[in-house]
N, C-alpha and C positions, 0 to 999 in steps of 0.2 A: 504493500500500499503506499509505503514512505517514497519508496523507488519510483512508483508508477508517478505520485505527486512533482519529483524532483524531474524526472524525466520529461513531464508534460510542462514545467514552468521553464526549464531550458529551452524545449524546444518553440515556448510562447515569443521567449526574450530574443531566440536567434531569429524567429519569423519577424520580430517588431525591428530588429536590427538591421534584418537585410531588404526590409520594405523602406526603412528612412534612408539607407544607403544610397538608394538613386538620387537622395536630394542633398547628399552631403556637398557634393562639388559647388552648390550655390549658397552654401551657408560658411560663415568664419568658426574658427577654432573654436571659439568660446561657444557660440550655437551648436556647433558639433558636439562639444561635451556635454551641452544639455541635454541634447538631443538622447546621444547615448545613456545617460543617466535617466531620462525618462523613459527610453524602451527598456532600461533593466529592472529598474523601480516600479514602474506601472504592473508589469506582468507578475512580478515577485510579489506586490502587494493585494492585485486581484485574482491571478490564476493560481496561485500556490492554495489558497485557503477553498476556491472552489475546486480545484482537482482534487485536494483532501479530502472535502464534504463528498463529492461524486463519487470516488473511490470507496470511501467508507459505507455508503448508501450501496454502491453496486456489490460490496464485500456482504454486506446484512441480507442483501436478497439471493446470492448465492446459498447465504447459510440458511435461509428459511426456507430456498427451495429443494436443498439438500434435505432438510428435517420434514418435509412435505413431502417431498418423494419416499422417504423412508415410513411413513406413517402411511401412506397410499398404498404400498407394496407388502406391508408388514401385519400379519395377524396381530391382533392387540392383546389378545389371551396367551399365546403359545410363543409370541416374538420371534416366528418362523416366517416364511413368507407367505401371504395369502392365496388365495384360488387364483387372482387375476396373476400376480406376478409370478407363481408355480407354472400357469398354463402359458403365459409369455414365453419363460425361458425354455420350457419344454419343446414349443414350436418352434424358436430359435433352434435348439440345438436339430430339431428335425429336418429343418428348412437350410441349414445351414449348407455353404458349398464347399465341398472337400473331396479329394482323390478318393478318399477310402470310404469305404461302404457305409451307410448310415446303419449302425447297428446298437442294440442295447437293451433294456429292460424297463416296463412300467410296473409299478406296483400301485394297488391301492389298499391302504391299512385301516381297518374299520374297527373300532372298540367293541367287543363283546359285551351283550346286556347293559349299557350305558344308561338306557332310559332308567333302568333300575335304580342305579345310582342318583342319579337326579331327584327321582321319586322319593327315594327311601332317606337319601342324606343330604339332599339339598344340591342347587347350583352351584355354590361355592365350592363343595366339595367335588362336584362332578367339574367345575374348572380347574381345581386343582389336578384331579385323575389326568385332565388333558394335559395341561403344564408338564406334569412327570411322564407321561409317554413320549411327548414331543423330545423332551430331555434325554432319555434312553435311547429314541431313534436317530437322533444327529449324532450319539458317541458310537453308534454300531455302522457310518455312513462312512464312504472316501471322500477326501476334500473336494472332487470335482462332482460329487452325485447332488441332483437337485431334488430338495424336498419343499414341500408346501402343506398347509392345512386346506382341504378343497371343500368342508363340509364340516357339519357339526361335532361330528367325532370320527370323520376321514379323513386320512392323511394320503397324500399324492407321493410317490418315489421316483426319479429318472435315475437309472443306471447306467448311464453312457458307456457304450464297449462292451457290456455284461451278455455273458451267452446264459444258457439255460440252468448249467450247473452252479456258476457264479451268482445269477438273480435268487435261485432256491436257496443258497447258504446264507444269502444276506436277508431274505426274507425269515427264514428258520432262527436267524441272531436277533434280529428284530423280535421276533414273535417271542423266542425264548427271554428276550432283555426283558420286554413287559410284564412276563409272568413274574419277573423276581421282583418288580416293584415294590416296595415295602409300604403301601397304602393302607392306613390304619384310621378308625374313627370311634372315639370313645374309649380306645384302648383295644379295639378288636379289629384285627385283620380283614381286610377286605379284598380279595383276588383280583386283580385286572388281568385282561386277556384282550386278543385281539385276531381277527381273523385276515386273513392277506391273499388277495388275488391278484396274480401278474401275468404278463406277458410278455415274449422276448420277440425280436425282430431283427430282420438281417436284411433288410432292405427299407426304402423310404416307405413311409406311411403317414396318413394324419393322423394328427393327436386325437382326434375324435375316434376314429376307427380304434385306434390303440386304448384308449380309456375304456370303448365299450366292451372290446375284448378281456380286459384286465378286470373291469365290473362282473362281466358274466362269468369268472373265475371266481371273482369275490364271494358271488352268489353260490356256488357250489361249495367253496370252503363252507359260508355258513350253514348251507344246507346239509353240510357233513357232520357236523356237530361241533361247528365253531371251534376257535384256538387251534388252527390249522392254515396251511399255508398251499394253495392250489395256483399252481404254475401252468401256462401253455405258450406256443408258439403260434406266433402271428403268420399267416401265409395269405398273401393276396391271390386272388384268382385271376385277375388280369390287370394288366396297366390301366384300364379303364373304370377300372373300380375302387381306385386309392383317392377318388376326391371327397372330400369332407362330406359327413352325413350328420344330422342331429344326433345327441345321444341315445341310446334307445334306452327302453324302462329296463330296470333291473328285471330278473328272470329270465330275460331272452338271451338264451346262452350262445344264440347263432344269426348272423343277418345274411342277407342275401349276396352281399359284397366282401365277406372273408369269412373263414373257419378256424378254429382255434383247434391244435391239436394238443392234447394234454401230455405233457413231458416231466411232469413233476418226478425228478430222481428219487428213488427209496431210499 
């Protein structure tokens, strides 16, 4: 900020001297000295404080914008990216230009029996449970993985470059870590659990279709008894089937434009 003010003031002084220099040949030495003093003093007296104020205000605006951006993209409860931020980052990864094939895995983590926590313990305890789940999930992920809270008790995780075995291993670590959370109320332990549905992909696919496939596997995990992982592989039927489509309703395991091959390692 100070350097900007100094540089701007010097520029104003130089500009004033440059403009007046065309008239110096018509002036006496005394007049030239007075003109030079004015050209130096006036910009320093006016430009310096104005530039400092302008720079200060611009810095305040930049800070406010950065803070607003954090608020707009962060889930206020868990302090991880919200649905909009997660979706934006996931789509940026899927649509990036790269020589390597676009491959990875998308996971959806959904807390089991979460409604009972809110109903029996209250929403404050439910909020605490979500924060604890988010914390343990972050501890099980790599630095380049993308995570976000995408619903009430749902979290999305994108694992760039992960194959079916790596994605299943990550999902099982997360599921196990959630199960070890020491969540108590009035001295009594309340077990936490989560079901995880996921899908791997080895070629470009729209985020909507990957989400639908992962969501279908999440339903299978819930239907299979909860507290389990269900993974599959996304297989596009044709290049024409890869355009974005609306999210399907949960309980739909298939759509006309993709199929999911269950490949969860035993």
